[in-house]
N, C-alpha and C positions, 0 to 999 in steps of 0.2 A: 383841844377842847375837852375839858375835864369830864364832862358828862356824856361824851360821845364815844362811839366805838373806835373811830379812826383817829390816828395821831399823825402829826406832821413833824418833820425835822425842824429844828430851831437853830438859829445862830450859825456857827461854823459847820455844824452838822450838815447844813444844806448843800455844801459844796460836794459832798459824797453821795448825793441823791441817786446818781445813775451807776455807781460803781459796783454795789453788791446787793442785789435784790433779795438774797436769802436772809440777810440779817438786818435789812433796812425796814424800819417800822412803817415808813410811809408807803412803800410799794405794796399794793394789794394783790396784784396779779401780774406776773412777768415770767419770762423764761429766758435762759441763756443759750443762744445758738451753738456755742462751743460744746455743749453737752451732747450734741447730735454727731453721728459719725462724719457727716459731710462738713461740719464746722462752718456752715454758711452763716455769715454774719447778718445782723439786722439790715434789711434793705434800705431803711432810711439812712443808715450809716453811709451808704454809697454817695449820698448827696452832701452830707454835713461833716464828714471826717476825712482823714487821710489813710492811705494804705500804700505800702510799697517799701522801698529801701529807706532806712532811717535817715540817710544822708540827704534825701530829697523830701523829707517830711513836710517842710514848710511850704513847698510848692506843688506837691502831688496831691491828687484827690481834691477835697474841698471844692466840689463843683458848684456848691451854692454858698452865697455869702448872706450875711444879715442884711435885710432890706432897709432902705432909707426910712421908710415909714415906721418900721420897728424901732430903729434908732431914735426917731422923733418922740415916741411914746415912752421911752425909757429914761429914768433919771440916772444918768451914767455915773454920777458921783455917789449917790446914796443907795441905789437898788443893788442888793447883794446878788441878784440874778444876773445882772450885767457883769459884776465883778467875777463871779464864779463860773459863768457859762459862756463868756465871750472872750476872744483874744484877737489882736490885730492879724489880718490876713497876710501871709507871706506871698500869696499868689496875686492878689489884687490890692495895689497900694491904696491906702486910705480907707479900706473896708475891713470888716470883721467877720470872723468865723465863730460858730458855736463850738463849745467844748463838751456838750452834753453826751456825745457819742465816743469820747476818747477813753472809755474805761475798758478793762479786760484785754489789754495789749498782749499779743503773743507772737512768737516768731514762727511763721508758717514754714519757711525754709531759710537757709543761711542768709542772714542779712535782710530778709524780707518780712515785714510786719503787717499784721492786720489787727482788728479788734473784735472781741466777742462781747461787746457791750450788751447789756440785757435789753430785750424787747419788752418795754413797759406798756401794758395794756390799760391799766387803770391804777391811779395812786390817790392818796388821801387829799392832796391839794386840789385835784380835779373834782373829787366828790364834794368838797366844801363849796367850791364855786358852782357846781351843779345845783347844790341846794340854795345858794344865794340867788341864782337865776330863778329857780322854782318859787322861792319865797316872794321875790319881786313880782312875778306874774300872778301870784295869789293875793297881791296887795299887802303883804306883810313886810313893809319897807324896813322896819326896825330890825327884824331878824335877818333880812337880806343884807343890810348895811353891816351888821355885826359879823356875818360870815366874810363879807368883802374885806372888812378891816382886819380880820384875823390873818388873811393871806397877805395883805399889804404890810402889816406890821412885822410879820416874820421875815419879809423881804427887806426890812429896814426903812419902810416908808411911813409917813405920818398918817394917822387915821383920818377918814373923811367924816363930815357931819352935816346935818341939815339938808340932805338931798333925798329926793324920792322921785317916783314916776320915771319918765324917760331919761332924766339926768342920771338917776341911779342905775337904770338899765345900761346906759352908755358906759358908765364906769365899770360895771360888772363885765360887759363885753370886752372893754379894753384890758381889764385885768386878766381875763382868760387869755388874751393875746400875749400878755407879758409872761404869765405863769406857765402856759402850756405851749409856748413857742417851740417849733421844731419837733413837735410830738404828733403831727398829723391830726390836729383838732380844729384848726381855724376854718377850714372849708365847711365842716359840719356845723360850726357855729353860725356861719352866714346862711347856709341852707335852712337850718332849723328855725331861724328867726326871720327868714324872708328878706334878708338884707342884700342889696346889690354888692357884688364883689368887684372891686376896682384894683387894677394893677397899675401902679404908677411907674413901675420899672419891670421889664421882662428879662433882660439879659445884661449882665455886667460886661461880658467879653465883647458883645456887639451892641454898643449903646444906642446905635441908630435904629435897632430893631424894636418895633413897637407892638407888633402883633395885635392890631386894633380889634380883631375879632374876639380876642380874649380879654381885652382891657376892662370891659364892663359886662357882667353876667347877672341877670335877674333870676334868682333861684325859683321864682314863682312861674316863670314862663320859658326859661331857656331849656333847649333840648339837651344841654349838657348836665342838667340836674333833674329834669323830668323824664324818668325812664319809662319805657313801655312795659305794660303788664303782659307777661307771656300769654299767647292766645289760648293755650291749654287751660290756664287758670280762668280766663274769661269764659270758656265753654263750660267749665265745671261749676262756676258760680255766676249765675245770670245777674246778680245784683252788683257785680263789679262794673265800673265804668272806665273805659280805656282813657289813659292820660292823653291830652292833646300833645302832639309832637311836631 
C-alpha cells in the first residue's frame, strides 16, 4: 500500500515469506531460535513440520495436518497460499501438511535434521487485516473492503464488491483464517469476537475420537477462555470484579 508504512510481499516473493526474516520486508518482528546457544526451534514447528533423519522426512514429525474445514475455505487452484504453503502429507494419505515452517534447515548431528525457521510475531499481512477488522467495526466498510481485497489479490484471488455489515465481517474473519493459518492466531480471533469455536475434527490418527467437551466453546462463558483474575489484584483494586468461572 503505497501510502502506508508496511509492505507485503507480492507474487512469487510470497513463497519466501517465512525463510529469512532479516531481509524480508513483510516481517515486522521475528527472531530466529538458531541464534541462541540452545538452538531450540519454534515450538509451533513441532506440530507442523518434520525433524529427524532425512530418509524418513515424509513420515516423521508432521503431527498436525491441514483441517478439512480449512481445505474447504481455500481455492486450491487459484490461491497462492495453498500452492506455496501446503503439500500432500506422506504420513496421512489424502491429507495435507503446511510448509510454512520448513525454512532454516540444519543438520543437528550426522544425518539428523531440524529447522530454525523464524518465530514470526507480527507481519504486514496481519496488520492490514487487523485494520480491515477495525474499519469494519467503525462502520467504514469501504476502507475495510479495500484492505481485505488487498490481501486477497496478492494471494491471487478476485476482489470482492458490494458487501458490508456482517457479510463483510464474515469475509474478513475467513480471510484471517486463510492468511494467518498455522500462526497461532485463529483462537484469538474467535475469543476477541465472541464467536463459538467448533471443531469438526479432533484427531486424524483416531477418527472415532470426538472429544465432545472441546467441540464447541463459547468464548463469552467458557472457563477455557474466561480466566480468573488473581486474588492479589482484586485486593489491590476494589473496582475489579472477578470473572465468573
